[in-house]
C-alpha positions as CSV (number, residue, x, y, z in Angstrom):
1,M,-5.2,175.9,103.3
2,G,-4.6,172.3,103.1
3,P,-6.8,169.2,103.5
4,Q,-5.8,169.0,107.1
5,V,-7.8,172.1,107.9
6,L,-10.7,171.5,105.4
7,V,-11.8,168.1,107.0
8,P,-12.4,169.5,110.5
9,L,-14.0,172.7,109.2
10,S,-16.4,170.7,107.0
11,L,-17.2,168.4,109.7
12,F,-18.0,171.5,112.1
13,A,-20.2,172.9,109.2
14,M,-22.1,169.9,108.6
15,I,-22.9,169.4,112.5
16,F,-24.0,172.9,112.7
17,G,-26.1,172.7,109.5
18,I,-27.8,169.6,110.8
19,V,-28.5,171.1,114.2
20,Y,-29.8,174.3,112.5
21,L,-32.2,172.5,110.3
22,I,-33.6,170.4,113.2
23,Y,-34.3,173.6,115.2
24,S,-35.6,175.8,112.5
25,T,-37.8,173.0,111.2
26,R,-39.2,172.4,114.7
27,N,-39.8,176.1,115.1
28,R,-41.7,176.3,111.8
29,E,-43.8,173.4,112.6
30,R,-44.6,174.8,116.1
31,L,-45.6,178.3,114.6
32,A,-47.7,176.6,111.9
33,L,-49.7,174.7,114.6
34,I,-50.0,177.8,116.7
35,E,-51.4,179.7,113.8
36,K,-54.0,177.0,113.3
37,G,-55.2,177.4,116.9
38,V,-53.8,174.1,118.3
39,D,-53.3,174.0,121.9
40,A,-49.6,174.5,122.9
41,S,-49.7,171.6,125.5
42,I,-49.0,169.0,122.8
43,F,-45.4,170.3,122.8
44,L,-45.1,169.1,126.4
45,N,-46.3,165.5,125.9
46,G,-43.0,164.0,125.3
47,R,-41.4,165.7,128.3
48,S,-43.4,164.1,130.9
49,K,-41.0,161.1,131.1
50,G,-37.6,162.9,130.7
51,G,-36.0,161.2,133.6
52,S,-36.6,157.7,132.3
53,V,-34.8,158.5,129.2
54,W,-31.6,159.0,131.0
55,K,-32.2,155.8,133.1
56,I,-32.6,153.7,129.9
57,F,-29.5,155.4,128.4
58,V,-27.4,154.6,131.4
59,V,-28.7,151.1,131.7
60,N,-28.0,150.3,128.2
61,L,-24.5,151.8,128.3
62,A,-23.7,149.9,131.6
63,F,-24.8,146.5,130.0
64,L,-22.8,147.5,126.6
65,L,-19.7,148.2,128.7
66,I,-20.2,145.2,131.0
67,G,-20.6,142.9,127.7
68,S,-17.4,144.5,126.4
69,G,-15.4,144.0,129.4
70,V,-16.6,140.3,129.6
71,G,-15.8,139.8,125.8
72,I,-12.3,141.0,126.2
73,F,-11.8,138.7,129.3
74,L,-13.3,135.7,127.4
75,A,-11.1,136.6,124.2
76,L,-7.9,136.5,126.5
77,L,-9.0,133.2,128.0
78,I,-9.5,131.7,124.6
79,T,-6.5,132.9,123.1
80,T,-4.4,131.9,126.1
81,Y,-5.6,128.4,126.3
82,T,-6.3,127.6,122.5
83,S,-4.1,128.2,119.3
84,L,-6.7,130.4,117.6
85,N,-5.8,133.5,115.9
86,N,-5.8,136.8,118.2
87,G,-7.0,138.9,115.2
88,A,-10.1,137.0,114.7
89,V,-11.0,135.9,118.3
90,Y,-10.8,139.4,120.0
91,P,-13.1,141.4,117.7
92,S,-15.6,138.5,117.3
93,I,-16.1,137.8,121.1
94,I,-16.1,141.4,121.9
95,F,-18.9,142.1,119.4
96,I,-20.9,139.1,120.5
97,M,-20.7,139.9,124.1
98,A,-21.5,143.6,123.4
99,G,-24.5,142.6,121.5
100,I,-25.7,140.3,124.2
101,G,-25.1,143.1,126.7
102,L,-27.3,145.5,124.6
103,L,-30.0,142.8,124.4
104,V,-30.0,142.3,128.1
105,G,-29.9,146.1,128.6
106,F,-32.9,146.4,126.2
107,K,-35.0,143.9,128.2
108,T,-34.1,145.7,131.4
109,A,-34.9,149.0,130.1
110,K,-38.2,147.5,129.0
111,D,-38.9,146.4,132.5
112,L,-38.0,149.7,133.8
113,D,-40.2,151.5,131.5
114,K,-43.3,149.4,132.6
115,E,-42.6,150.1,136.2
116,E,-43.1,153.9,135.7
């Protein structure tokens, strides 16, 4: 059993362990609250706006991808019409435009959240 097999196995074990700890801890917290006599409706407070989470995720992902695409296009234009180094222009412009896209997505998601 070489290192080629150990890396995926350890990655799977780590992900399984994290998920197991999250669910077991959440279950223990809920059982402790129920034993104290707390109303079970507190578990449903975060789920009332479940649809907006996906809207916000999709909006942020869309603006991230748009920003990355515009960054690739701008980097292509810059490297075509200037003598700048391709290795420096592409990553920098892509990251700058992706960051701007995430910022615009955040502002848009904040406006969407206010509407609901």
